[in-house]
N, CA, C and O atoms as CSV, one atom per row, in Angstrom:
chain,resi,resn,atom,element,x,y,z
A,1,MET,N,N,-1.354,18.412,-0.056
A,1,MET,CA,C,-0.489,17.881,-1.089
A,1,MET,C,C,-0.949,18.402,-2.446
A,1,MET,O,O,-2.145,18.501,-2.720
A,2,LYS,N,N,-0.008,18.722,-3.257
A,2,LYS,CA,C,-0.323,19.192,-4.596
A,2,LYS,C,C,-0.678,17.983,-5.465
A,2,LYS,O,O,0.120,17.053,-5.576
A,3,PRO,N,N,-1.877,17.985,-6.090
A,3,PRO,CA,C,-2.253,16.843,-6.931
A,3,PRO,C,C,-1.420,16.800,-8.215
A,3,PRO,O,O,-1.188,17.821,-8.863
A,4,THR,N,N,-0.985,15.600,-8.556
A,4,THR,CA,C,-0.200,15.398,-9.768
A,4,THR,C,C,-0.713,14.171,-10.506
A,4,THR,O,O,-1.446,13.356,-9.945
A,5,CYS,N,N,-0.328,14.051,-11.745
A,5,CYS,CA,C,-0.663,12.882,-12.549
A,5,CYS,C,C,0.419,11.827,-12.297
A,5,CYS,O,O,1.611,12.133,-12.342
A,6,PHE,N,N,-0.004,10.572,-12.029
A,6,PHE,CA,C,0.979,9.535,-11.727
A,6,PHE,C,C,0.437,8.154,-12.103
A,6,PHE,O,O,-0.771,7.965,-12.245
A,7,LEU,N,N,1.345,7.203,-12.259
A,7,LEU,CA,C,0.970,5.804,-12.456
A,7,LEU,C,C,0.503,5.281,-11.106
A,7,LEU,O,O,1.269,5.269,-10.142
A,8,ASP,N,N,-0.743,4.852,-11.034
A,8,ASP,CA,C,-1.293,4.458,-9.745
A,8,ASP,C,C,-1.219,2.960,-9.469
A,8,ASP,O,O,-1.689,2.511,-8.423
A,9,ASP,N,N,-0.647,2.183,-10.368
A,9,ASP,CA,C,-0.631,0.741,-10.165
A,9,ASP,C,C,0.782,0.170,-10.299
A,9,ASP,O,O,0.998,-0.842,-10.966
A,10,ILE,N,N,1.730,0.836,-9.655
A,10,ILE,CA,C,3.098,0.308,-9.687
A,10,ILE,C,C,3.405,-0.386,-8.354
A,10,ILE,O,O,4.471,-0.218,-7.761
A,11,THR,N,N,2.424,-1.167,-7.919
A,11,THR,CA,C,2.616,-1.996,-6.743
A,11,THR,C,C,3.536,-3.153,-7.125
A,11,THR,O,O,3.996,-3.230,-8.264
A,12,THR,N,N,3.800,-4.031,-6.202
A,12,THR,CA,C,4.772,-5.099,-6.436
A,12,THR,C,C,4.391,-6.019,-7.591
A,12,THR,O,O,5.266,-6.611,-8.222
A,13,LYS,N,N,3.104,-6.144,-7.873
A,13,LYS,CA,C,2.696,-7.067,-8.936
A,13,LYS,C,C,2.918,-6.518,-10.343
A,13,LYS,O,O,2.801,-7.260,-11.318
A,14,ASN,N,N,3.231,-5.247,-10.459
A,14,ASN,CA,C,3.368,-4.632,-11.778
A,14,ASN,C,C,4.744,-4.060,-12.063
A,14,ASN,O,O,4.904,-3.239,-12.966
A,15,VAL,N,N,5.731,-4.487,-11.302
A,15,VAL,CA,C,7.095,-4.046,-11.564
A,15,VAL,C,C,7.977,-5.260,-11.813
A,15,VAL,O,O,7.714,-6.357,-11.320
A,16,ILE,N,N,9.007,-5.039,-12.575
A,16,ILE,CA,C,9.990,-6.089,-12.855
A,16,ILE,C,C,11.291,-5.682,-12.175
A,16,ILE,O,O,11.865,-4.632,-12.463
A,17,ILE,N,N,11.737,-6.540,-11.270
A,17,ILE,CA,C,12.991,-6.316,-10.567
A,17,ILE,C,C,13.982,-7.343,-11.085
A,17,ILE,O,O,13.703,-8.542,-11.076
A,18,ASN,N,N,15.132,-6.878,-11.535
A,18,ASN,CA,C,16.166,-7.761,-12.056
A,18,ASN,C,C,17.458,-7.497,-11.292
A,18,ASN,O,O,18.000,-6.392,-11.334
A,19,ASN,N,N,17.943,-8.515,-10.596
A,19,ASN,CA,C,19.158,-8.371,-9.788
A,19,ASN,C,C,19.065,-7.194,-8.819
A,19,ASN,O,O,20.022,-6.440,-8.646
A,20,GLY,N,N,17.891,-7.050,-8.188
A,20,GLY,CA,C,17.701,-6.002,-7.191
A,20,GLY,C,C,17.495,-4.608,-7.737
A,20,GLY,O,O,17.501,-3.642,-6.975
A,21,VAL,N,N,17.311,-4.481,-9.049
A,21,VAL,CA,C,17.144,-3.170,-9.680
A,21,VAL,C,C,15.812,-3.126,-10.422
A,21,VAL,O,O,15.470,-4.051,-11.159
A,22,LEU,N,N,15.064,-2.042,-10.221
A,22,LEU,CA,C,13.826,-1.849,-10.966
A,22,LEU,C,C,14.167,-1.736,-12.439
A,22,LEU,O,O,14.865,-0.810,-12.851
A,23,SER,N,N,13.675,-2.683,-13.236
A,23,SER,CA,C,14.045,-2.671,-14.651
A,23,SER,C,C,12.854,-2.527,-15.583
A,23,SER,O,O,13.035,-2.419,-16.796
A,24,GLY,N,N,11.644,-2.525,-15.046
A,24,GLY,CA,C,10.491,-2.357,-15.913
A,24,GLY,C,C,9.198,-2.212,-15.132
A,24,GLY,O,O,9.104,-2.603,-13.969
A,25,ILE,N,N,8.209,-1.644,-15.795
A,25,ILE,CA,C,6.871,-1.487,-15.241
A,25,ILE,C,C,5.891,-2.028,-16.269
A,25,ILE,O,O,5.982,-1.701,-17.452
A,26,VAL,N,N,4.955,-2.855,-15.819
A,26,VAL,CA,C,3.924,-3.384,-16.702
A,26,VAL,C,C,2.563,-2.840,-16.267
A,26,VAL,O,O,2.438,-2.266,-15.186
A,27,ASP,N,N,1.559,-3.020,-17.097
A,27,ASP,CA,C,0.188,-2.592,-16.791
A,27,ASP,C,C,0.112,-1.088,-16.603
A,27,ASP,O,O,-0.263,-0.600,-15.537
A,28,VAL,N,N,0.469,-0.365,-17.643
A,28,VAL,CA,C,0.466,1.099,-17.586
A,28,VAL,C,C,-0.696,1.677,-18.396
A,28,VAL,O,O,-0.552,2.683,-19.089
A,29,ASP,N,N,-1.847,1.015,-18.291
A,29,ASP,CA,C,-2.987,1.422,-19.100
A,29,ASP,C,C,-3.823,2.539,-18.489
A,29,ASP,O,O,-4.764,3.021,-19.119
A,30,SER,N,N,-3.492,2.956,-17.268
A,30,SER,CA,C,-4.267,4.044,-16.678
A,30,SER,C,C,-3.379,4.912,-15.795
A,30,SER,O,O,-2.319,4.487,-15.336
A,31,LEU,N,N,-3.833,6.116,-15.576
A,31,LEU,CA,C,-3.145,7.078,-14.727
A,31,LEU,C,C,-4.110,7.575,-13.673
A,31,LEU,O,O,-5.325,7.460,-13.832
A,32,ALA,N,N,-3.584,8.118,-12.617
A,32,ALA,CA,C,-4.413,8.721,-11.577
A,32,ALA,C,C,-4.001,10.176,-11.423
A,32,ALA,O,O,-2.959,10.607,-11.916
A,33,PHE,N,N,-4.835,10.905,-10.737
A,33,PHE,CA,C,-4.556,12.314,-10.483
A,33,PHE,C,C,-4.777,12.553,-9.001
A,33,PHE,O,O,-5.886,12.363,-8.502
A,34,GLY,N,N,-3.751,12.961,-8.302
A,34,GLY,CA,C,-3.844,13.188,-6.861
A,34,GLY,C,C,-2.472,13.122,-6.241
A,34,GLY,O,O,-1.506,13.655,-6.787
A,35,ASP,N,N,-2.385,12.468,-5.099
A,35,ASP,CA,C,-1.118,12.338,-4.398
A,35,ASP,C,C,-0.535,10.961,-4.673
A,35,ASP,O,O,-1.137,9.947,-4.318
A,36,SER,N,N,0.621,10.920,-5.295
A,36,SER,CA,C,1.241,9.650,-5.666
A,36,SER,C,C,1.669,8.824,-4.453
A,36,SER,O,O,1.990,7.645,-4.596
A,37,LEU,N,N,1.679,9.422,-3.270
A,37,LEU,CA,C,2.002,8.659,-2.066
A,37,LEU,C,C,0.927,7.618,-1.746
A,37,LEU,O,O,1.167,6.699,-0.963
A,38,LEU,N,N,-0.249,7.759,-2.347
A,38,LEU,CA,C,-1.292,6.740,-2.161
A,38,LEU,C,C,-0.806,5.369,-2.616
A,38,LEU,O,O,-1.072,4.364,-1.957
A,39,THR,N,N,-0.101,5.326,-3.730
A,39,THR,CA,C,0.400,4.049,-4.244
A,39,THR,C,C,1.464,3.470,-3.327
A,39,THR,O,O,1.517,2.256,-3.128
A,40,VAL,N,N,2.300,4.313,-2.774
A,40,VAL,CA,C,3.324,3.847,-1.835
A,40,VAL,C,C,2.641,3.243,-0.611
A,40,VAL,O,O,3.025,2.167,-0.152
A,41,ALA,N,N,1.631,3.932,-0.082
A,41,ALA,CA,C,0.913,3.443,1.102
A,41,ALA,C,C,0.205,2.127,0.814
A,41,ALA,O,O,0.274,1.197,1.617
A,42,LEU,N,N,-0.473,2.042,-0.324
A,42,LEU,CA,C,-1.162,0.808,-0.702
A,42,LEU,C,C,-0.181,-0.357,-0.771
A,42,LEU,O,O,-0.452,-1.437,-0.247
A,43,THR,N,N,0.945,-0.136,-1.410
A,43,THR,CA,C,1.947,-1.185,-1.568
A,43,THR,C,C,2.527,-1.586,-0.215
A,43,THR,O,O,2.702,-2.773,0.061
A,44,LYS,N,N,2.821,-0.611,0.619
A,44,LYS,CA,C,3.387,-0.891,1.938
A,44,LYS,C,C,2.425,-1.713,2.790
A,44,LYS,O,O,2.827,-2.702,3.402
A,45,VAL,N,N,1.165,-1.311,2.831
A,45,VAL,CA,C,0.181,-2.036,3.643
A,45,VAL,C,C,-0.066,-3.429,3.071
A,45,VAL,O,O,-0.251,-4.385,3.824
A,46,SER,N,N,-0.070,-3.548,1.758
A,46,SER,CA,C,-0.229,-4.856,1.135
A,46,SER,C,C,0.902,-5.791,1.548
A,46,SER,O,O,0.660,-6.943,1.908
A,47,LEU,N,N,2.130,-5.296,1.496
A,47,LEU,CA,C,3.281,-6.115,1.898
A,47,LEU,C,C,3.208,-6.482,3.376
A,47,LEU,O,O,3.392,-7.644,3.741
A,48,LEU,N,N,2.941,-5.497,4.220
A,48,LEU,CA,C,2.904,-5.748,5.657
A,48,LEU,C,C,1.754,-6.671,6.056
A,48,LEU,O,O,1.907,-7.494,6.958
A,49,SER,N,N,0.605,-6.540,5.392
A,49,SER,CA,C,-0.536,-7.390,5.746
A,49,SER,C,C,-0.292,-8.850,5.383
A,49,SER,O,O,-0.902,-9.750,5.960
A,50,SER,N,N,0.595,-9.078,4.436
A,50,SER,CA,C,0.978,-10.443,4.060
A,50,SER,C,C,2.258,-10.883,4.774
A,50,SER,O,O,2.780,-11.970,4.530
A,51,GLU,N,N,2.747,-10.020,5.657
A,51,GLU,CA,C,3.955,-10.264,6.441
A,51,GLU,C,C,5.203,-10.450,5.578
A,51,GLU,O,O,6.073,-11.268,5.876
A,52,TYR,N,N,5.266,-9.656,4.487
A,52,TYR,CA,C,6.452,-9.612,3.640
A,52,TYR,C,C,7.311,-8.436,4.081
A,52,TYR,O,O,6.838,-7.536,4.775
A,53,ASP,N,N,8.568,-8.450,3.678
A,53,ASP,CA,C,9.423,-7.316,4.003
A,53,ASP,C,C,9.007,-6.115,3.152
A,53,ASP,O,O,8.335,-6.257,2.131
A,54,THR,N,N,9.416,-4.956,3.590
A,54,THR,CA,C,9.033,-3.714,2.902
A,54,THR,C,C,10.239,-3.052,2.226
A,54,THR,O,O,10.291,-1.830,2.096
A,55,GLU,N,N,11.182,-3.852,1.809
A,55,GLU,CA,C,12.373,-3.309,1.163
A,55,GLU,C,C,12.008,-2.434,-0.042
A,55,GLU,O,O,12.604,-1.379,-0.259
A,56,TYR,N,N,11.025,-2.887,-0.816
A,56,TYR,CA,C,10.603,-2.135,-2.006
A,56,TYR,C,C,10.098,-0.749,-1.621
A,56,TYR,O,O,10.556,0.249,-2.178
A,57,THR,N,N,9.161,-0.673,-0.678
A,57,THR,CA,C,8.600,0.631,-0.302
A,57,THR,C,C,9.577,1.448,0.537
A,57,THR,O,O,9.548,2.678,0.491
A,58,ASP,N,N,10.447,0.780,1.308
A,58,ASP,CA,C,11.462,1.520,2.068
A,58,ASP,C,C,12.398,2.253,1.108
A,58,ASP,O,O,12.708,3.428,1.302
A,59,TYR,N,N,12.836,1.556,0.088
A,59,TYR,CA,C,13.721,2.170,-0.904
A,59,TYR,C,C,12.982,3.296,-1.635
A,59,TYR,O,O,13.538,4.367,-1.877
A,60,TRP,N,N,11.730,3.033,-1.976
A,60,TRP,CA,C,10.902,4.009,-2.684
A,60,TRP,C,C,10.794,5.305,-1.876
A,60,TRP,O,O,11.032,6.393,-2.402
A,61,THR,N,N,10.434,5.183,-0.595
A,61,THR,CA,C,10.274,6.388,0.223
A,61,THR,C,C,11.618,7.075,0.473
A,61,THR,O,O,11.690,8.300,0.572
A,62,GLU,N,N,12.668,6.283,0.572
A,62,GLU,CA,C,14.002,6.867,0.738
A,62,GLU,C,C,14.363,7.716,-0.483
A,62,GLU,O,O,14.891,8.820,-0.346
A,63,ARG,N,N,14.076,7.196,-1.665
A,63,ARG,CA,C,14.386,7.924,-2.907
A,63,ARG,C,C,13.538,9.192,-3.044
A,63,ARG,O,O,13.975,10.170,-3.650
A,64,LEU,N,N,12.325,9.173,-2.479
A,64,LEU,CA,C,11.452,10.345,-2.549
A,64,LEU,C,C,11.890,11.444,-1.592
A,64,LEU,O,O,11.498,12.600,-1.753
A,65,ASP,N,N,12.703,11.091,-0.590
A,65,ASP,CA,C,13.200,12.061,0.389
A,65,ASP,C,C,12.038,12.896,0.952
A,65,ASP,O,O,11.995,14.118,0.804
A,66,LEU,N,N,11.105,12.198,1.596
A,66,LEU,CA,C,9.878,12.823,2.090
A,66,LEU,C,C,10.143,13.816,3.210
A,66,LEU,O,O,10.985,13.587,4.078
A,67,ASP,N,N,9.410,14.926,3.175
A,67,ASP,CA,C,9.479,15.866,4.286
A,67,ASP,C,C,8.474,15.418,5.360
A,67,ASP,O,O,7.769,14.426,5.173
A,68,THR,N,N,8.410,16.133,6.457
A,68,THR,CA,C,7.556,15.746,7.585
A,68,THR,C,C,6.085,15.671,7.179
A,68,THR,O,O,5.381,14.738,7.566
A,69,LYS,N,N,5.626,16.632,6.415
A,69,LYS,CA,C,4.225,16.662,5.975
A,69,LYS,C,C,3.917,15.446,5.096
A,69,LYS,O,O,2.860,14.833,5.239
A,70,GLN,N,N,4.813,15.103,4.208
A,70,GLN,CA,C,4.607,13.941,3.340
A,70,GLN,C,C,4.634,12.633,4.133
A,70,GLN,O,O,3.873,11.712,3.837
A,71,LYS,N,N,5.501,12.552,5.132
A,71,LYS,CA,C,5.544,11.346,5.975
A,71,LYS,C,C,4.235,11.172,6.732
A,71,LYS,O,O,3.737,10.054,6.860
A,72,LYS,N,N,3.676,12.266,7.233
A,72,LYS,CA,C,2.377,12.214,7.925
A,72,LYS,C,C,1.279,11.789,6.952
A,72,LYS,O,O,0.409,10.994,7.307
A,73,ALA,N,N,1.317,12.313,5.729
A,73,ALA,CA,C,0.325,11.933,4.721
A,73,ALA,C,C,0.446,10.442,4.402
A,73,ALA,O,O,-0.563,9.747,4.282
A,74,LEU,N,N,1.669,9.955,4.268
A,74,LEU,CA,C,1.890,8.539,3.996
A,74,LEU,C,C,1.325,7.685,5.123
A,74,LEU,O,O,0.712,6.649,4.867
A,75,ASP,N,N,1.525,8.106,6.365
A,75,ASP,CA,C,0.952,7.389,7.501
A,75,ASP,C,C,-0.579,7.400,7.449
A,75,ASP,O,O,-1.218,6.375,7.690
A,76,LEU,N,N,-1.160,8.549,7.136
A,76,LEU,CA,C,-2.619,8.646,7.036
A,76,LEU,C,C,-3.141,7.730,5.935
A,76,LEU,O,O,-4.104,6.996,6.155
A,77,TYR,N,N,-2.533,7.758,4.771
A,77,TYR,CA,C,-2.954,6.892,3.673
A,77,TYR,C,C,-2.804,5.416,4.053
A,77,TYR,O,O,-3.649,4.592,3.702
A,78,SER,N,N,-1.738,5.092,4.765
A,78,SER,CA,C,-1.524,3.710,5.195
A,78,SER,C,C,-2.618,3.275,6.159
A,78,SER,O,O,-3.108,2.149,6.073
A,79,ALA,N,N,-3.001,4.148,7.068
A,79,ALA,CA,C,-4.094,3.838,8.001
A,79,ALA,C,C,-5.399,3.603,7.235
A,79,ALA,O,O,-6.156,2.686,7.555
A,80,ILE,N,N,-5.650,4.423,6.242
A,80,ILE,CA,C,-6.866,4.265,5.430
A,80,ILE,C,C,-6.848,2.918,4.703
A,80,ILE,O,O,-7.872,2.238,4.639
A,81,PHE,N,N,-5.697,2.528,4.158
A,81,PHE,CA,C,-5.611,1.240,3.476
A,81,PHE,C,C,-5.740,0.073,4.455
A,81,PHE,O,O,-6.276,-0.975,4.093
A,82,CYS,N,N,-5.258,0.237,5.685
A,82,CYS,CA,C,-5.478,-0.803,6.700
A,82,CYS,C,C,-6.981,-1.015,6.902
A,82,CYS,O,O,-7.455,-2.151,6.925
A,83,LEU,N,N,-7.714,0.072,7.046
A,83,LEU,CA,C,-9.162,-0.021,7.215
A,83,LEU,C,C,-9.825,-0.633,5.986
A,83,LEU,O,O,-10.750,-1.437,6.104
A,84,ASP,N,N,-9.347,-0.247,4.810
A,84,ASP,CA,C,-9.883,-0.792,3.567
A,84,ASP,C,C,-9.665,-2.301,3.501
A,84,ASP,O,O,-10.588,-3.049,3.175
A,85,PHE,N,N,-8.460,-2.747,3.806
A,85,PHE,CA,C,-8.159,-4.184,3.780
A,85,PHE,C,C,-8.980,-4.928,4.830
A,85,PHE,O,O,-9.467,-6.029,4.572
A,86,LEU,N,N,-9.136,-4.332,6.013
A,86,LEU,CA,C,-9.952,-4.964,7.057
A,86,LEU,C,C,-11.398,-5.122,6.604
A,86,LEU,O,O,-12.039,-6.130,6.903
A,87,SER,N,N,-11.907,-4.137,5.888
A,87,SER,CA,C,-13.307,-4.187,5.443
A,87,SER,C,C,-13.550,-5.270,4.390
A,87,SER,O,O,-14.687,-5.693,4.182
A,88,GLU,N,N,-12.482,-5.716,3.728
A,88,GLU,CA,C,-12.625,-6.732,2.690
A,88,GLU,C,C,-12.689,-8.153,3.246
A,88,GLU,O,O,-13.149,-9.067,2.562
A,89,GLU,N,N,-12.230,-8.343,4.479
A,89,GLU,CA,C,-12.196,-9.691,5.053
A,89,GLU,C,C,-13.610,-10.262,5.163
A,89,GLU,O,O,-14.504,-9.636,5.733
A,90,GLY,N,N,-13.794,-11.451,4.611
A,90,GLY,CA,C,-15.067,-12.154,4.689
A,90,GLY,C,C,-16.134,-11.677,3.717
A,90,GLY,O,O,-17.277,-12.129,3.799
A,91,GLN,N,N,-15.802,-10.793,2.813
A,91,GLN,CA,C,-16.786,-10.257,1.877
A,91,GLN,C,C,-17.005,-11.180,0.688
A,91,GLN,O,O,-16.137,-11.978,0.337
A,92,VAL,N,N,-18.157,-11.063,0.085
A,92,VAL,CA,C,-18.549,-11.911,-1.032
A,92,VAL,C,C,-17.877,-11.487,-2.331
A,92,VAL,O,O,-17.383,-12.334,-3.075
A,93,PHE,N,N,-17.851,-10.189,-2.613
A,93,PHE,CA,C,-17.381,-9.650,-3.883
A,93,PHE,C,C,-18.118,-10.336,-5.031
A,93,PHE,O,O,-19.345,-10.261,-5.079
A,94,ASN,N,N,-17.436,-10.993,-5.944
A,94,ASN,CA,C,-18.123,-11.588,-7.097
A,94,ASN,C,C,-18.282,-13.103,-6.959
A,94,ASN,O,O,-18.365,-13.812,-7.962
A,95,LYS,N,N,-18.324,-13.592,-5.741
A,95,LYS,CA,C,-18.498,-15.017,-5.502
A,95,LYS,C,C,-19.902,-15.292,-4.988
A,95,LYS,O,O,-20.618,-14.371,-4.593
A,96,LYS,N,N,-20.292,-16.555,-4.993
A,96,LYS,CA,C,-21.628,-16.912,-4.511
A,96,LYS,C,C,-21.731,-16.887,-2.999
A,96,LYS,O,O,-22.812,-16.667,-2.453
A,97,LYS,N,N,-20.612,-17.110,-2.313
A,97,LYS,CA,C,-20.638,-17.051,-0.850
A,97,LYS,C,C,-19.399,-16.329,-0.341
A,97,LYS,O,O,-18.390,-16.215,-1.037
A,98,SER,N,N,-19.502,-15.854,0.870
A,98,SER,CA,C,-18.390,-15.093,1.440
A,98,SER,C,C,-17.195,-15.995,1.712
A,98,SER,O,O,-17.325,-17.210,1.859
A,99,THR,N,N,-16.037,-15.366,1.775
A,99,THR,CA,C,-14.810,-16.096,2.084
A,99,THR,C,C,-14.627,-16.115,3.599
A,99,THR,O,O,-15.231,-15.318,4.318
A,100,ASN,N,N,-13.800,-17.020,4.068
A,100,ASN,CA,C,-13.492,-17.070,5.493
A,100,ASN,C,C,-12.651,-15.864,5.881
A,100,ASN,O,O,-11.812,-15.403,5.108
A,101,VAL,N,N,-12.884,-15.364,7.073
A,101,VAL,CA,C,-12.079,-14.265,7.588
A,101,VAL,C,C,-10.728,-14.836,8.000
A,101,VAL,O,O,-10.654,-15.823,8.732
A,102,ASN,N,N,-9.674,-14.209,7.528
A,102,ASN,CA,C,-8.323,-14.612,7.880
A,102,ASN,C,C,-7.950,-13.905,9.176
A,102,ASN,O,O,-7.491,-12.763,9.162
A,103,SER,N,N,-8.152,-14.591,10.292
A,103,SER,CA,C,-7.935,-13.985,11.618
A,103,SER,C,C,-6.509,-13.491,11.803
A,103,SER,O,O,-6.282,-12.448,12.416
A,104,LYS,N,N,-5.558,-14.234,11.278
A,104,LYS,CA,C,-4.163,-13.817,11.410
A,104,LYS,C,C,-3.941,-12.494,10.684
A,104,LYS,O,O,-3.305,-11.586,11.220
A,105,ARG,N,N,-4.463,-12.388,9.469
A,105,ARG,CA,C,-4.303,-11.144,8.689
A,105,ARG,C,C,-5.024,-9.987,9.377
A,105,ARG,O,O,-4.520,-8.864,9.406
A,106,VAL,N,N,-6.200,-10.263,9.926
A,106,VAL,CA,C,-6.946,-9.231,10.657
A,106,VAL,C,C,-6.113,-8.715,11.825
A,106,VAL,O,O,-6.017,-7.505,12.029
A,107,ASN,N,N,-5.514,-9.615,12.586
A,107,ASN,CA,C,-4.676,-9.200,13.723
A,107,ASN,C,C,-3.464,-8.394,13.259
A,107,ASN,O,O,-3.099,-7.398,13.883
A,108,VAL,N,N,-2.846,-8.826,12.168
A,108,VAL,CA,C,-1.703,-8.081,11.625
A,108,VAL,C,C,-2.134,-6.670,11.237
A,108,VAL,O,O,-1.437,-5.701,11.539
A,109,LEU,N,N,-3.279,-6.552,10.570
A,109,LEU,CA,C,-3.767,-5.238,10.139
A,109,LEU,C,C,-4.154,-4.352,11.322
A,109,LEU,O,O,-3.872,-3.154,11.315
A,110,ILE,N,N,-4.793,-4.929,12.328
A,110,ILE,CA,C,-5.169,-4.142,13.512
A,110,ILE,C,C,-3.916,-3.650,14.230
A,110,ILE,O,O,-3.854,-2.491,14.640
A,111,ASN,N,N,-2.923,-4.513,14.384
A,111,ASN,CA,C,-1.669,-4.098,15.022
A,111,ASN,C,C,-0.967,-3.015,14.213
A,111,ASN,O,O,-0.446,-2.052,14.775
A,112,LEU,N,N,-0.953,-3.174,12.892
A,112,LEU,CA,C,-0.351,-2.168,12.026
A,112,LEU,C,C,-1.100,-0.845,12.137
A,112,LEU,O,O,-0.483,0.214,12.252
A,113,LEU,N,N,-2.419,-0.907,12.104
A,113,LEU,CA,C,-3.232,0.305,12.222
A,113,LEU,C,C,-2.945,1.017,13.540
A,113,LEU,O,O,-2.768,2.235,13.564
A,114,ASN,N,N,-2.899,0.264,14.632
A,114,ASN,CA,C,-2.612,0.876,15.936
A,114,ASN,C,C,-1.236,1.528,15.943
A,114,ASN,O,O,-1.075,2.628,16.473
A,115,LYS,N,N,-0.254,0.870,15.366
A,115,LYS,CA,C,1.105,1.418,15.300
A,115,LYS,C,C,1.125,2.721,14.496
A,115,LYS,O,O,1.778,3.690,14.883
A,116,ILE,N,N,0.403,2.728,13.378
A,116,ILE,CA,C,0.355,3.925,12.529
A,116,ILE,C,C,-0.352,5.064,13.261
A,116,ILE,O,O,0.119,6.202,13.239
A,117,LEU,N,N,-1.478,4.765,13.910
A,117,LEU,CA,C,-2.247,5.808,14.583
A,117,LEU,C,C,-1.462,6.455,15.716
A,117,LEU,O,O,-1.620,7.647,15.981
A,118,ILE,N,N,-0.626,5.682,16.381
A,118,ILE,CA,C,0.214,6.241,17.444
A,118,ILE,C,C,1.206,7.238,16.855
A,118,ILE,O,O,1.533,8.240,17.490
A,119,SER,N,N,1.691,6.962,15.631
A,119,SER,CA,C,2.704,7.833,15.028
A,119,SER,C,C,2.116,9.094,14.401
A,119,SER,O,O,2.838,10.059,14.150
A,120,ILE,N,N,0.826,9.087,14.150
A,120,ILE,CA,C,0.205,10.252,13.482
A,120,ILE,C,C,0.015,11.383,14.437
A,120,ILE,O,O,-0.490,12.437,14.052
């Protein structure tokens, strides 16, 4: 993939949707350099791991009109984010004690990862 400069934090928490239309982006204080499909994959896995619909990322990928190579890259990035999310379960981060592992979320992520790996 050709590296490009892109807004790397236009996940669901940083966009404004009004009447089903993207009408604004907030939190534009930083940019990334690389493959912008990383943000699509992060957003998709975040939605799926919380068992939300993926209408936002489905529309996004449809508008990008991805070729076969880009679709494979998106799958690879999604698999990486599944592993990343799995690694966060039960971690301390900036707290005094670790959080409980969300078994349901772990199962959702493992199933998603398996589904993605079959398609790669």
